[in-house]
C-alpha positions as CSV (number, residue, x, y, z in Angstrom):
1,M,-48.4,-4.9,12.3
2,N,-51.2,-7.4,11.1
3,E,-50.9,-7.5,7.3
4,L,-48.3,-9.5,6.3
5,E,-45.5,-7.1,5.5
6,P,-43.9,-8.1,1.5
7,V,-39.9,-8.1,3.3
8,I,-42.0,-11.5,5.2
9,A,-43.9,-12.8,2.9
10,G,-41.2,-12.5,-0.1
11,L,-39.5,-14.9,2.4
12,Q,-42.8,-18.0,1.8
13,G,-41.1,-21.8,1.0
14,K,-37.5,-20.1,0.7
15,L,-34.3,-20.8,2.6
16,I,-32.6,-18.3,5.1
17,V,-28.9,-18.3,6.0
18,S,-27.2,-17.6,9.2
19,V,-24.2,-16.6,8.5
20,Q,-22.0,-15.7,12.4
21,A,-19.1,-16.7,13.6
22,Y,-18.3,-17.1,17.4
23,P,-15.4,-14.7,19.3
24,G,-11.6,-15.7,18.1
25,E,-12.4,-17.2,15.4
26,P,-10.8,-16.8,12.1
27,L,-14.1,-15.8,10.2
28,R,-15.0,-13.2,12.6
29,D,-14.9,-10.1,10.8
30,P,-17.5,-8.0,9.5
31,A,-15.8,-7.9,6.0
32,T,-15.0,-11.3,5.8
33,I,-18.9,-12.5,7.2
34,A,-20.4,-9.6,4.3
35,R,-18.8,-11.8,1.5
36,M,-19.7,-15.6,2.9
37,A,-23.3,-14.2,2.9
38,A,-23.1,-12.5,-0.5
39,A,-21.6,-15.5,-1.8
40,C,-24.9,-17.5,0.5
41,E,-27.0,-15.5,-1.7
42,Q,-25.9,-16.8,-5.2
43,G,-26.3,-20.0,-3.8
44,G,-30.2,-19.2,-3.0
45,A,-30.4,-17.3,-0.1
46,A,-33.7,-15.3,0.1
47,A,-32.3,-13.8,3.1
48,I,-29.9,-13.5,5.9
49,R,-29.6,-13.7,9.4
50,C,-26.1,-12.3,10.9
51,Q,-25.8,-11.0,13.9
52,G,-23.7,-7.9,16.1
53,L,-24.1,-4.1,14.3
54,A,-21.0,-4.4,12.5
55,D,-22.2,-7.3,10.5
56,I,-25.3,-6.2,10.1
57,A,-24.3,-3.2,8.7
58,A,-21.2,-5.1,6.7
59,V,-23.9,-7.4,5.4
60,K,-26.9,-4.7,4.2
61,G,-24.1,-3.5,2.0
62,Q,-23.2,-6.5,0.0
63,V,-26.5,-8.3,-0.6
64,S,-30.0,-7.2,-2.4
65,V,-32.3,-9.6,0.1
66,P,-33.8,-9.3,3.9
67,V,-31.7,-9.4,6.1
68,I,-32.8,-9.7,9.8
69,G,-30.2,-9.0,12.7
70,L,-29.9,-9.2,15.9
71,W,-27.4,-8.6,18.4
72,K,-26.2,-11.1,21.3
73,E,-24.7,-9.6,24.6
74,G,-23.7,-12.6,26.9
75,D,-24.2,-16.3,26.8
76,A,-26.6,-17.4,29.3
77,G,-30.0,-16.1,29.8
78,V,-31.7,-13.6,27.6
79,Y,-28.6,-12.6,25.5
80,I,-30.2,-12.8,21.6
81,T,-30.9,-9.3,20.9
82,P,-31.8,-8.9,25.3
83,T,-33.1,-5.2,25.6
84,L,-35.3,-2.6,23.5
85,R,-31.9,-0.8,23.3
86,H,-30.4,-3.8,21.5
87,A,-33.4,-4.3,19.2
88,R,-33.3,0.0,18.0
89,A,-30.3,-0.6,17.4
90,C,-30.2,-3.7,14.9
91,S,-32.6,-1.9,12.8
92,L,-30.4,1.0,12.9
93,A,-27.6,-1.0,12.0
94,G,-30.1,-1.8,8.3
95,A,-31.9,-4.9,9.9
96,D,-35.2,-5.2,8.0
97,I,-36.1,-7.6,10.3
98,V,-35.0,-7.7,14.4
99,A,-35.0,-11.1,15.7
100,V,-35.6,-11.0,19.5
101,D,-35.4,-13.6,22.7
102,A,-39.1,-14.1,22.7
103,T,-38.8,-16.8,25.5
104,R,-41.0,-16.0,29.3
105,R,-37.2,-15.2,30.9
106,A,-36.7,-11.9,33.0
107,R,-35.3,-9.1,30.3
108,P,-32.4,-7.4,31.2
109,D,-34.0,-4.1,30.8
110,G,-37.1,-4.8,32.7
111,L,-39.7,-4.5,30.0
112,S,-41.6,-7.5,28.9
113,Y,-41.8,-9.2,26.0
114,A,-45.2,-7.9,24.7
115,E,-44.0,-4.2,25.2
116,V,-40.9,-4.2,23.3
117,V,-42.8,-5.5,20.3
118,A,-45.0,-2.8,21.1
119,A,-42.6,-0.3,21.4
120,L,-40.7,-1.7,17.6
121,H,-44.0,-1.4,16.0
122,A,-44.7,2.0,16.7
123,E,-41.6,2.7,15.1
124,K,-42.2,0.4,12.2
125,I,-39.9,-2.2,13.0
126,L,-40.6,-5.7,11.8
127,V,-39.8,-9.0,14.7
128,M,-38.8,-12.3,14.9
129,A,-39.7,-13.8,18.3
130,D,-36.6,-16.4,18.7
131,C,-39.0,-19.1,20.8
132,G,-38.0,-22.2,23.1
133,S,-41.0,-23.5,23.6
134,L,-44.6,-23.2,22.2
135,E,-45.4,-21.5,25.8
136,D,-42.6,-18.9,24.6
137,A,-44.8,-19.0,20.9
138,R,-48.2,-18.7,22.7
139,M,-46.6,-15.1,24.3
140,A,-44.8,-14.1,21.2
141,A,-48.2,-14.6,19.1
142,A,-50.3,-12.7,21.5
143,A,-48.0,-10.3,22.0
144,G,-47.9,-9.3,18.2
145,S,-45.1,-10.6,16.7
146,D,-44.6,-10.7,13.3
147,I,-42.6,-14.1,12.7
148,I,-42.6,-16.8,15.7
149,S,-39.6,-18.7,15.2
150,T,-38.3,-22.3,17.0
151,T,-34.0,-21.0,17.4
152,L,-34.2,-21.2,21.1
153,A,-35.9,-25.0,20.9
154,G,-34.0,-27.1,23.8
155,Y,-32.0,-24.5,24.4
156,T,-33.9,-23.1,27.7
157,G,-34.6,-25.5,29.6
158,E,-38.0,-26.6,28.9
159,R,-37.6,-28.6,25.8
160,E,-34.3,-31.4,25.5
161,K,-32.5,-30.8,23.1
162,T,-33.2,-32.9,19.7
163,A,-30.0,-34.3,17.9
164,G,-31.5,-32.3,14.8
165,P,-34.2,-29.9,14.4
166,D,-37.1,-30.0,16.8
167,F,-39.5,-31.2,14.5
168,E,-42.5,-31.8,16.9
169,L,-42.5,-27.9,18.3
170,L,-42.3,-26.8,14.2
171,E,-45.5,-28.9,13.8
172,Q,-47.4,-27.6,16.8
173,C,-46.7,-23.6,16.0
174,V,-48.1,-24.7,12.5
175,A,-51.3,-25.9,13.9
176,E,-51.8,-23.4,16.1
177,F,-50.7,-20.2,14.8
178,D,-52.0,-17.9,12.0
179,I,-48.4,-15.9,11.2
180,P,-45.6,-17.4,9.8
181,V,-43.5,-20.0,11.5
182,I,-39.6,-19.9,10.7
183,A,-37.8,-23.3,11.5
184,E,-34.6,-23.1,12.8
185,G,-32.4,-25.0,15.1
186,R,-29.8,-27.9,14.1
187,F,-30.3,-28.2,10.2
188,Y,-27.8,-29.8,9.2
189,S,-28.8,-31.6,5.8
190,P,-31.2,-30.6,3.0
191,E,-33.7,-33.4,3.9
192,E,-34.4,-31.6,7.0
193,A,-34.6,-28.3,5.6
194,A,-37.2,-29.9,2.8
195,K,-39.3,-31.5,5.4
196,A,-39.6,-28.5,7.3
197,I,-41.6,-26.9,4.7
198,D,-43.5,-30.1,4.2
199,L,-44.6,-29.9,7.9
200,G,-45.6,-25.5,7.1
201,A,-43.0,-23.9,7.7
202,W,-42.6,-20.7,6.3
203,A,-39.4,-20.7,6.1
204,V,-35.7,-22.5,7.6
205,V,-33.1,-21.5,8.4
206,V,-29.9,-23.2,7.8
207,G,-26.6,-21.6,9.8
208,T,-23.5,-24.2,10.9
209,A,-24.3,-26.4,8.1
210,I,-23.6,-23.7,5.6
211,T,-21.1,-21.0,6.9
212,H,-19.3,-22.6,9.8
213,P,-16.4,-24.1,8.8
214,T,-14.2,-25.2,11.7
215,T,-17.8,-27.6,12.4
216,I,-18.2,-28.8,9.4
217,T,-14.8,-30.0,9.1
218,S,-14.5,-31.6,12.4
219,W,-17.7,-33.4,11.0
220,F,-15.3,-35.1,8.6
221,A,-12.2,-34.7,11.0
222,D,-13.7,-37.6,13.1
223,A,-15.9,-40.1,10.6
224,V,-12.5,-40.3,9.0
225,A,-10.6,-40.4,12.9
226,S,-13.1,-43.2,13.4
227,R,-12.2,-45.5,10.8
228,A,-8.7,-45.4,11.5
């Protein structure tokens, strides 16, 4: 897939919203996630990123924008769409783009990342590479990924976890690769999102600051409590 697909071209300079809820949370319900996704589309989201087959299918039925799907299994190591089977299932559930862990760590099914990308491309499935470092991004680019993302920066032990977005990694990726680089990870303000575009990001993914009311509430509650 060497040509820039229309679905990816349409994301340039736009906001992507990640709509996810963690196990045990009140919003962990496909219908609720789908309604939240629809609300984000009304607000200007150019695509929705969501996880889990039920959520992907529900969101796909409620929005007209592209859906970036992933399937988290586990909470350590490679857990974002960890196997080829997971990736294929995301596509079958309705994902227009499948987000896959693109770190250099061992994958549960024993396949290399390059083998996963090759298999998905053979089935005309677009791949978003969730990277944690520049070295990951280089591997992902060499494997033919359609999109590189900074999603895992600060979570794999290769880079320090910055308080906000890892703008340094974003700049490094933009400077080195010709394929679209999407900024994701710890974007908490419109100003930060705008800065990512200024630095050359193809698009910006924002999740927690828009769609996770528990965290947002805690920010305000902590600020108020600090003045008590």
